[in-house]
C-alpha positions in Angstrom: 58.0 -86.6 -76.7 59.9 -86.3 -73.4 61.7 -89.5 -72.7 62.9 -88.4 -69.3 59.5 -88.4 -67.6 55.9 -89.4 -68.2 54.8 -89.3 -71.9 52.6 -86.3 -72.7 50.6 -86.0 -75.9 49.3 -82.9 -77.7 45.5 -82.8 -78.4 45.8 -84.0 -81.8 48.0 -87.0 -80.8 45.8 -87.9 -77.8 42.6 -87.7 -79.9 44.2 -90.0 -82.6 45.1 -92.6 -80.0 41.6 -92.5 -78.6 40.0 -92.8 -82.0 38.2 -89.5 -81.9 38.8 -86.0 -83.5 40.7 -83.2 -81.7 37.5 -81.0 -81.7 35.7 -83.8 -79.8 38.5 -83.8 -77.2 38.1 -80.1 -76.8 34.4 -80.4 -76.5 34.5 -83.1 -73.8 37.0 -80.9 -72.0 34.4 -77.9 -72.1 31.8 -80.3 -70.7 34.0 -81.1 -67.8 34.6 -84.7 -68.8 38.3 -84.3 -68.8 40.8 -81.8 -67.6 44.1 -82.2 -69.3 47.5 -80.6 -67.9 49.0 -77.5 -69.5 52.5 -76.7 -70.5 54.3 -73.6 -69.3 53.1 -71.9 -72.6 49.5 -72.9 -71.9 49.3 -75.8 -74.4 47.3 -79.0 -73.5 49.2 -81.8 -72.5 47.5 -85.3 -72.2 48.9 -88.3 -70.2 48.3 -91.9 -70.9 45.6 -91.8 -68.1 44.0 -89.0 -70.0 44.0 -91.0 -73.3 42.5 -94.0 -71.4 39.8 -91.7 -70.1 39.0 -90.4 -73.5 38.5 -94.0 -74.7 36.2 -94.6 -71.8 34.2 -91.5 -72.5 33.9 -92.5 -76.2 32.6 -95.9 -75.2 30.0 -94.5 -72.8 29.0 -92.0 -75.6 28.7 -94.6 -78.5 27.9 -97.9 -76.8 25.6 -96.6 -74.0 24.4 -93.4 -75.5 24.9 -91.4 -72.4 24.9 -87.7 -72.2 27.7 -85.6 -70.7 26.2 -85.4 -67.3 25.5 -89.2 -67.1 29.0 -89.9 -68.4 30.6 -87.8 -65.5 28.7 -89.6 -63.0 29.5 -92.9 -64.5 33.2 -92.1 -64.6 33.1 -91.0 -60.9 31.3 -94.2 -59.8 32.8 -97.0 -61.9 36.1 -97.4 -60.1 36.1 -96.5 -56.4 39.8 -97.3 -56.0 40.6 -94.8 -58.7 38.5 -92.1 -56.9 40.4 -92.9 -53.7 43.8 -92.4 -55.6 42.6 -89.2 -57.0 41.3 -87.9 -53.6 44.7 -88.5 -52.2 46.2 -85.9 -54.5 43.3 -83.5 -54.1 43.2 -81.0 -51.2 40.4 -81.0 -48.7 38.2 -78.3 -50.3 37.7 -80.2 -53.5 37.0 -83.4 -51.7 34.5 -81.8 -49.4 32.6 -80.1 -52.2 32.5 -83.3 -54.1 31.0 -85.1 -51.1 28.5 -82.3 -50.4 27.4 -82.5 -54.2 27.0 -86.3 -53.9 25.1 -86.0 -50.7 22.6 -83.5 -52.3 22.2 -85.9 -55.1 23.4 -83.3 -57.8 25.4 -83.8 -61.0 28.3 -81.5 -62.0 26.0 -79.9 -64.6 23.1 -79.1 -62.3 25.3 -77.4 -59.8 27.3 -75.5 -62.5 24.0 -74.3 -64.0 22.8 -73.3 -60.5 26.0 -71.3 -59.9 26.3 -69.7 -63.3 29.8 -71.4 -64.1 30.8 -74.0 -66.5 30.8 -77.7 -65.7 34.6 -77.8 -66.5 35.3 -75.1 -64.1 33.5 -76.9 -61.2 35.1 -80.2 -62.2 38.6 -78.6 -62.0 37.6 -77.2 -58.6 36.6 -80.6 -57.2 39.8 -82.2 -58.6 42.4 -79.6 -57.8 40.6 -77.2 -55.3 41.8 -74.3 -57.7 40.4 -72.1 -60.4 37.5 -70.2 -59.0 37.0 -66.7 -57.7 36.4 -65.9 -54.0 32.9 -64.9 -54.7 32.2 -68.3 -56.4 33.8 -70.3 -53.6 31.5 -68.3 -51.1 28.5 -68.9 -53.2 29.2 -72.6 -53.5 29.5 -72.8 -49.6 26.3 -70.9 -49.2 24.6 -73.3 -51.8 25.5 -76.3 -49.8 24.6 -74.8 -46.4 28.1 -74.4 -45.0 30.9 -71.7 -44.9 34.1 -71.2 -46.6 35.9 -71.5 -43.3 34.5 -75.0 -42.7 35.3 -76.0 -46.2 38.8 -74.9 -45.6 39.2 -77.3 -42.5 39.3 -74.6 -39.8 37.3 -76.6 -37.4 40.1 -79.0 -36.4 39.9 -80.7 -33.1 43.7 -80.4 -32.5 44.0 -76.6 -31.6 46.3 -74.4 -29.6 45.4 -71.1 -27.8 48.7 -69.4 -29.1 50.0 -69.4 -32.7 53.5 -68.0 -33.1 54.4 -65.5 -35.9 55.0 -67.2 -39.1 53.4 -70.5 -38.0 50.0 -69.7 -39.4 48.2 -72.6 -41.1 47.2 -71.7 -44.6 43.9 -72.4 -46.4 44.2 -74.3 -49.9 44.8 -71.7 -52.3 41.6 -71.9 -54.4 41.9 -68.4 -55.9 45.1 -67.2 -57.5 46.7 -64.5 -55.6 44.8 -64.9 -52.4 46.5 -66.4 -49.3 44.4 -66.9 -46.2 46.1 -67.7 -43.0 44.6 -68.7 -39.6 45.2 -66.6 -36.5 42.9 -68.7 -34.3 42.2 -72.4 -34.6 39.1 -74.4 -33.9 35.4 -73.7 -33.3 35.5 -70.0 -32.1 33.0 -67.2 -32.1 35.2 -65.3 -34.5 36.9 -66.2 -37.8 40.4 -64.6 -37.3 42.5 -64.4 -40.6 45.4 -62.9 -42.1 45.0 -62.2 -45.8 48.0 -61.8 -48.1 46.9 -60.4 -51.5 49.1 -60.5 -54.6 48.9 -57.4 -57.0 45.5 -57.3 -58.7 44.0 -60.1 -56.5 40.3 -59.5 -56.0 37.0 -61.2 -54.9 35.8 -60.9 -58.6 32.4 -60.1 -57.5 30.3 -59.1 -54.4 29.0 -61.6 -51.8 27.2 -61.3 -48.4 26.4 -63.5 -45.3 25.3 -63.1 -41.7 27.4 -61.5 -39.0 29.7 -58.5 -38.7 33.3 -58.1 -39.7 36.4 -56.0 -39.0 39.5 -55.5 -41.1 42.7 -53.7 -40.4 45.2 -53.1 -43.2 48.9 -53.9 -42.2 50.5 -53.0 -45.6 49.6 -52.2 -49.1 46.3 -50.8 -50.2 42.7 -52.4 -50.4 39.7 -51.0 -52.1 36.5 -52.3 -50.5 33.0 -51.7 -52.0 29.8 -51.9 -50.1 26.4 -52.3 -51.7 27.9 -51.4 -55.0 28.0 -47.6 -54.1 30.1 -47.1 -51.1 33.9 -47.1 -51.9 36.5 -47.3 -49.3 40.3 -46.9 -50.1 42.2 -48.4 -47.1 45.9 -48.0 -46.6 48.4 -49.2 -43.8 46.9 -48.5 -40.3 43.3 -48.1 -41.6 40.4 -50.2 -40.1 36.8 -50.8 -41.3 33.9 -52.4 -39.4 30.6 -53.4 -41.3 27.7 -55.6 -41.3 28.4 -58.8 -43.3 24.8 -58.8 -44.8 25.9 -55.8 -46.9 27.2 -56.9 -50.4 30.9 -56.4 -50.3 33.8 -56.8 -52.8 37.4 -56.0 -52.7 40.7 -55.8 -54.6 44.3 -55.0 -54.0 45.2 -51.7 -55.4 48.8 -51.9 -54.4 51.6 -52.7 -56.9 52.9 -55.0 -54.3 51.4 -57.3 -51.7 48.5 -56.1 -49.5 48.3 -57.7 -46.0 45.4 -57.4 -43.6 43.7 -58.7 -40.6 40.1 -59.8 -41.3 37.8 -60.9 -38.5 34.2 -62.3 -38.9 31.7 -62.9 -36.2 29.9 -65.2 -35.8 32.0 -67.5 -38.1 29.6 -67.4 -41.0 32.1 -66.8 -43.8 
């Protein structure tokens, strides 16, 4: 154990302390009841708080006979002060998604089934605002009747007409390798973004919405696919304009970063 910082346990150690088996701990993780940390090599690392949560889950399971969905809801509602503390370390997208789910009266399991993703993936997104594809984030926004831009906090009241180079505000990075920067703030008739895509970054599926959009590649190379059968290979200086209701997917084909301007109107993305 590391004596120079918070104690971290391996899955077998955490399970033993909680009075359960390691396989049960892994099962509860797959059900979205607990999301342990990971070491640099990808191994699970459980904190003292995680062990306490395992014990609480076990109590709900054995003493109350609750199923995973009911246990998740019980854990979220049993200690408001704990939820507030957790929210303080969670970026806005995760908090907004959780609030929208609660307002809709949905459990994690219900929304995950509707979206075709696992409960653990949705739980991680709500806690950390990370871990989903761009397509999944768009589909969740549509599911709740909002947009990705609103979830990302673009409609701030404190806006300015001019944004200097390099001073762009950035969305919380929900998708690895995809950085979205705001080129215009507040409620506008256009969503104006600067996308910075790491090598291999992609939407990981096609999505669509109302409106029209325009993109202009500043550097790198982008592949855009419309309606699964129209392929566009865009390089520096290339532009493309299309109707947003057409299914579109994309990926960075460059071995370095691809940077592009991307504009949607009206702001339905």
